[in-house]
C-alpha positions in Angstrom: 15.5 6.6 34.5 18.4 8.1 32.7 19.5 7.5 29.1 17.8 7.4 25.8 14.2 6.2 25.5 13.8 2.7 24.1 12.7 2.3 20.5 10.7 -0.5 19.0 13.9 -1.9 17.5 15.7 -2.5 20.8 12.7 -3.6 22.9 11.7 -7.3 23.0 7.9 -7.6 23.0 6.4 -9.9 25.5 3.5 -12.3 25.1 0.2 -12.0 27.0 1.5 -14.3 29.7 4.7 -12.2 30.1 7.1 -14.7 28.5 9.4 -13.8 25.6 8.3 -15.4 22.4 10.9 -16.2 19.8 8.4 -16.9 17.1 7.3 -13.3 16.2 6.3 -14.2 12.6 3.8 -16.9 13.8 2.3 -14.3 16.3 2.0 -11.8 13.4 0.2 -14.3 11.2 -2.1 -15.3 14.0 -3.0 -11.7 14.8 -3.6 -11.0 11.1 -5.9 -14.0 10.8 -7.7 -12.9 14.0 -8.3 -9.4 12.7 -9.3 -10.5 9.1 -13.0 -9.8 8.3 -15.0 -12.7 6.9 -16.7 -10.8 4.1 -13.6 -10.3 1.9 -13.6 -11.5 -1.7 -11.0 -14.0 -2.8 -8.6 -11.5 -4.4 -8.9 -9.0 -1.5 -8.3 -11.9 0.9 -5.1 -12.8 -0.9 -3.9 -9.3 -0.6 -4.8 -9.2 3.1 -2.9 -12.4 3.7 0.2 -11.0 2.0 0.3 -7.5 3.6 -1.4 -7.9 7.1 1.2 -10.1 8.8 3.9 -7.4 8.1 1.8 -4.8 9.8 0.7 -7.0 12.7 4.3 -8.1 13.5 4.9 -7.4 17.1 7.9 -5.2 16.4 5.9 -3.0 14.0 2.3 -3.4 15.4 0.6 -0.9 13.1 -2.6 -2.8 12.3 -4.9 -2.5 15.3 -8.6 -3.6 15.5 -9.8 0.0 15.1 -7.8 0.3 11.9 -9.3 -2.8 10.2 -11.9 -0.9 8.1 -9.3 1.4 6.7 -6.9 -1.5 6.0 -9.8 -3.4 4.2 -10.1 -0.3 1.9 -6.3 -0.5 1.3 -6.7 -4.2 0.2 -9.7 -3.3 -2.0 -7.8 -0.5 -3.7 -4.8 -2.9 -4.2 -7.1 -5.4 -5.8 -8.6 -2.7 -8.1 -5.1 -1.7 -9.0 -4.2 -5.3 -10.0 -7.4 -5.5 -12.1 -6.7 -2.2 -13.9 -3.1 -3.1 -14.6 -4.2 -6.5 -16.1 -6.7 -4.7 -18.3 -4.1 -2.3 -19.6 -1.7 -5.2 -20.1 -4.4 -6.9 -22.3 -4.7 -3.7 -24.3 -0.9 -3.6 -24.7 -0.9 -7.2 -26.1 -3.6 -6.2 -28.6 -1.6 -3.2 -29.8 1.6 -5.2 -29.9 0.0 -7.4 -32.5 -1.2 -4.4 -34.6 2.1 -2.4 -34.6 4.5 -4.0 -37.0 7.2 -1.3 -37.1 7.6 1.0 -34.1 8.3 4.5 -35.0 7.1 7.6 -33.1 4.6 8.3 -35.8 2.7 5.0 -35.8 3.4 3.6 -32.3 0.4 3.2 -30.1 1.4 2.4 -26.5 -0.4 0.3 -24.0 -2.3 3.3 -22.6 -3.3 5.0 -25.9 -5.2 4.3 -29.0 -5.7 6.1 -32.3 -9.1 7.2 -33.5 -10.2 8.8 -36.8 -12.0 12.1 -36.4 -13.0 14.8 -38.9 -9.8 16.5 -38.1 -7.7 13.5 -38.8 -6.1 10.9 -36.5 -6.2 11.6 -32.8 -4.4 9.7 -30.0 -6.4 9.2 -26.9 -5.9 7.4 -23.6 -8.1 4.6 -22.5 -10.5 5.5 -19.7 -8.8 2.9 -17.6 -5.7 5.0 -17.5 -7.5 7.8 -15.6 -9.0 5.2 -13.3 -5.5 3.7 -12.7 -4.1 7.1 -11.8 -6.9 7.7 -9.3 -6.5 4.3 -7.8 -2.7 4.8 -7.5 -3.3 8.1 -5.7 -5.7 6.4 -3.3 -3.3 3.5 -2.8 -0.4 5.9 -2.0 -2.6 7.8 0.5 -3.7 4.7 2.3 -0.1 3.3 2.4 1.0 6.6 4.0 -1.6 6.0 6.8 0.0 2.7 7.7 3.6 3.9 7.2 4.2 1.6 4.2 6.8 3.9 2.5 10.1 5.2 3.9 9.0 8.7 4.5 5.8 7.7 6.3 7.6 5.1 8.3 10.1 7.7 9.5 7.3 10.0 10.5 5.6 7.3 12.5 8.8 6.1 14.1 9.8 9.6 15.2 6.4 10.1 16.8 5.2 12.7 14.3 6.2 16.3 14.8 7.0 15.9 18.4 6.5 18.4 21.3 7.2 22.1 20.8 8.5 22.5 24.4 10.1 19.1 24.9 13.7 20.2 25.3 13.0 23.8 26.3 15.1 25.1 29.3 12.3 27.4 30.4 9.4 25.0 30.3 11.0 21.6 30.8 
């Protein structure tokens, strides 16, 4: 067969019975529901319901049964990220009430607080800020695994690094 190899964008996926289905979104939601584990907490379940249909869409098809445990971890990390952000948001509301006039000398941001030590005032970050940074790193790494950012999606769409001898005149 001559010509360019087909890509996922120009191939129409078929159903199990060989017929073309126009309702790809419904198929994606059904597959996401089928793959969803039963042990998820309510907040993790909401995140699964929001993200999984995109990855199970027939034109993308990145969430396969063998990847479900890793995707559950992605949802758990996303839920932890939401909790940590809401905690830091609550700290920000507390510091908003305390800071009357905002100048660089007296402003305490949503991620820091001031404590009195024997050496004077010290600005410190809340422990949740370190946790948030770690969770963000984990979330970014897991998103990369599923091609959920432009660079990772390009890498997955291009088939990774490719073959060294694919277009070589001596070996091909």
